[in-house]
C-alpha positions as a printed Julia matrix, in Angstrom:
274×3 Matrix{Float64}:
 151.76  110.06  114.67
 154.77  111.49  112.91
 155.63  110.16  109.47
 158.6   112.38  108.57
 161.2   109.93  109.9
 159.62  106.68  108.76
 162.27  104.14  107.68
 162.33  102.99  104.08
 160.78   99.73  102.97
 163.13   96.99  101.79
 160.24   95.24  100.02
 158.52   96.56   96.87
 155.1    98.17   96.92
 152.45   97.4    94.3
 151.78  100.11   91.73
 149.31  102.79   92.75
 145.84  102.7    91.22
 146.2   106.19   89.81
 143.0   106.09   87.75
 140.76  104.71   90.48
 138.14  107.0    92.0
 137.84  104.84   95.11
 140.33  102.53   96.84
 139.78  100.13   99.74
 142.69   99.29  102.04
 142.1    96.76  104.79
 143.9    95.07  107.62
 143.86   91.27  107.39
 144.02   89.61  110.8
 140.88   90.11  112.86
 139.38   92.4   110.24
 138.99   90.36  107.06
 139.44   87.18  109.11
 137.43   86.28  112.17
 140.55   85.47  114.17
 144.1    86.75  114.13
 146.18   84.08  112.36
 149.39   85.06  114.15
 147.63   84.83  117.51
 146.29   81.43  116.48
 149.79   80.14  115.74
 151.14   81.57  118.98
 148.33   80.37  121.21
 148.11   76.87  119.7
 151.63   76.07  118.45
 153.81   78.53  120.37
 154.15   79.7   123.95
 150.38   79.86  124.37
 150.39   76.06  124.51
 152.14   76.21  127.86
 149.76   78.98  128.95
 152.75   81.0   130.17
 151.91   83.96  127.95
 148.84   84.72  125.84
 148.87   86.95  122.74
 146.34   89.28  124.39
 148.76   89.83  127.28
 151.35   91.17  124.83
 148.82   93.53  123.22
 148.18   95.05  126.64
 151.93   95.41  127.22
 152.23   97.25  123.88
 149.39   99.65  124.65
 150.94  100.41  128.04
 154.27  101.2   126.38
 156.19   98.39  128.08
 157.23   96.69  124.83
 157.18   97.61  121.15
 154.76   95.9   118.77
 157.72   94.67  116.72
 159.46   93.01  119.68
 156.24   91.45  120.95
 155.36   90.17  117.49
 158.8    88.69  116.92
 158.74   86.91  120.29
 155.3    85.49  119.48
 156.45   84.05  116.16
 159.79   82.79  117.5
 157.86   80.67  120.0
 156.36   78.65  117.11
 158.69   75.7   116.26
 156.42   74.31  113.53
 157.7    74.2   109.92
 156.27   76.96  107.77
 154.35   74.7   105.37
 152.64   73.11  108.35
 151.75   76.57  109.71
 150.05   77.37  106.4
 148.12   74.09  106.56
 147.02   74.7   110.14
 145.77   78.18  109.31
 143.93   76.98  106.21
 142.08   74.5   108.41
 141.22   76.93  111.2
 140.99   80.54  109.98
 137.74   81.76  108.47
 136.72   84.98  106.76
 134.35   87.63  108.01
 131.06   86.27  106.6
 130.46   89.41  104.55
 133.93   89.86  103.07
 133.62   87.7    99.96
 130.48   89.53   98.81
 132.13   92.86   99.66
 135.26   92.0    97.69
 133.37   90.73   94.65
 131.19   93.86   94.57
 134.3    96.04   94.7
 135.96   94.02   91.94
 132.86   94.21   89.72
 132.63   97.97   90.24
 136.27   98.93   89.67
 137.17   99.53   93.32
 140.62   98.06   94.11
 140.96   96.18   97.4
 144.43   96.16   99.0
 145.34   94.11  102.06
 147.69   95.96  104.43
 148.97   93.67  107.15
 151.62   93.25  109.81
 151.44   89.55  109.03
 153.3    87.62  106.35
 152.25   87.54  102.71
 152.6    83.76  102.12
 150.34   83.0   105.08
 147.78   85.56  103.96
 147.8    84.39  100.35
 147.53   80.74  101.4
 144.5    81.29  103.62
 142.85   83.67  101.16
 143.27   81.26   98.24
 141.73   78.5   100.31
 138.68   80.59  101.23
 137.79   82.58   98.1
 139.69   80.65   95.43
 143.1    81.18   93.9
 141.81   83.14   90.9
 140.23   85.8    93.09
 143.0    85.74   95.69
 145.79   86.43   93.22
 144.11   89.67   92.09
 144.38   91.25   95.56
 147.5    93.29   96.3
 149.09   92.5    99.66
 151.34   94.97  101.48
 152.85   93.14  104.43
 155.92   91.56  105.93
 157.5    88.51  104.3
 159.02   85.22  105.42
 162.68   84.24  105.47
 162.77   80.48  104.86
 165.96   78.68  105.89
 167.46   75.59  104.21
 166.88   73.54  107.36
 163.15   74.25  107.24
 163.14   76.88  109.97
 161.73   80.31  109.28
 161.54   83.84  110.62
 159.64   86.99  109.81
 161.22   89.43  107.35
 160.07   92.93  108.23
 159.07   95.28  105.41
 160.58   98.16  107.4
 163.58   96.57  109.17
 164.58   99.78  110.97
 162.65  100.58  114.11
 159.95  103.27  114.23
 158.31  103.79  117.58
 156.2   101.73  119.95
 153.53  100.76  117.37
 155.98   99.71  114.66
 154.78   96.33  113.38
 157.42   95.91  110.69
 154.88   97.08  108.11
 154.08  100.74  108.77
 150.55  100.92  107.44
 150.44  104.69  107.02
 152.99  104.25  104.24
 150.49  102.22  102.21
 147.83  104.92  102.32
 149.78  108.2   102.25
 150.99  107.89   98.61
 147.35  107.94   97.51
 146.76  111.17   99.39
 149.61  112.78   97.46
 148.17  112.04   93.99
 146.99  115.06   91.98
 143.65  113.37   91.36
 143.5   111.24   94.43
 140.8   108.64   95.1
 138.44  108.48   98.03
 140.15  106.17  100.52
 138.35  103.61  102.66
 140.39  101.92  105.4
 139.29   98.95  107.52
 141.05   97.92  110.72
 140.66   96.61  114.22
 143.87   96.72  116.21
 147.14   98.21  117.39
 148.95   97.91  114.06
 146.23   99.94  112.3
 146.71  103.04  114.41
 149.34  104.65  112.15
 146.94  104.55  109.17
 143.72  105.42  110.99
 143.78  109.19  110.62
 144.75  109.15  106.93
 141.61  107.54  105.48
 138.67  109.5   104.12
 136.31  106.91  105.6
 137.67  104.81  108.46
 135.8   101.61  109.3
 136.67  100.22  112.74
 135.76   96.64  113.54
 134.0    96.43  116.87
 133.2    92.74  117.34
 135.19   91.72  120.42
 134.31   91.78  124.13
 134.45   95.16  125.83
 138.02   96.33  126.41
 139.54   94.33  123.55
 138.63   96.6   120.62
 141.97   98.41  120.58
 141.51  100.54  117.45
 137.99  101.52  118.49
 139.28  102.74  121.85
 142.15  104.6   120.17
 140.1   106.51  117.59
 137.55  107.46  120.23
 140.31  108.8   122.48
 141.96  110.69  119.59
 138.71  112.09  118.2
 139.21  110.47  114.78
 136.01  110.23  112.76
 135.08  106.64  112.05
 132.32  104.12  111.44
 131.99  101.07  113.66
 131.12   97.77  112.01
 130.84   94.13  113.05
 130.88   92.5   109.6
 131.69   93.62  106.06
 128.0    93.19  105.26
 127.44   96.23  107.52
 130.02   98.26  105.6
 129.03   97.32  102.04
 125.88   99.49  101.81
 127.85  102.47  103.11
 130.65  102.01  100.58
 128.06  101.51   97.84
 126.29  104.74   98.76
 129.52  106.75   98.5
 130.68  105.07   95.28
 127.27  105.58   93.64
 127.07  109.2    94.74
 124.02  108.67   96.94
 125.9   109.95  100.01
 128.99  112.03  100.67
 131.93  111.11  102.87
 130.83  113.72  105.4
 127.31  112.31  105.49
 128.35  108.71  106.17
 130.87  109.81  108.8
 128.23  111.91  110.55
 125.87  108.95  110.59
 128.74  106.84  111.91
 129.36  109.39  114.66
 125.76  109.18  115.82
 125.9   105.39  115.93
 129.27  105.38  117.72
 127.96  107.79  120.34
 125.39  105.22  121.38
 127.8   102.27  121.32
 129.79  100.95  124.26
 133.42  100.36  123.33
């Protein structure tokens, strides 16, 4: 995917971890969480309630090139009439973490490996759910690169895209490649781990040193897994962060190289049905 004409962000980025030897960047919805929070809002509070359209239907339309990710995402969120504070409360009560993520995050924190969330969702929703699940003290230490929320005086709200100008069919408002590429340009750049599962992760997929692809859905619904297989992008399939932690540990501790863990991942992927 081309990156030379990527529109500029209108939201600030966190400072780069220039002294880090290893950096983890991860998608949020469906990767760190066990269910996509935006899909949950749409399917339970938005047009999914009437069963006229389901969030999965829009993902298929995106992959077939019939609609852009941005337009589909906006239409999903615009179908939710619920006040924003209530949306946060609903998600806190219904969204759970991947069972291995908290241990993974705490190990990274204890070993000087920054963890950055890169999401097409909205930062206040992410921060609210994360604080509820791992505690506010831990949650506030995680950088979040995502879209924002425009709250109106009358209580209504809309998504505020990080990259407001359009950029192709997979543009999710937050172009995830732009979170990872600055690290690749550092003189002494870190080893980059990226975790993802879906359509919005495709722009970042080929730029990681070690790409972890979540493969926990029914056959035919693992969009990133299907994409990287089709494109020949080296990756490691995982179902939970507890699967990924030993691999990250082995690279960080010098027990295995990037090439070695990717080769092992290739052998496992070859025997997996996507």
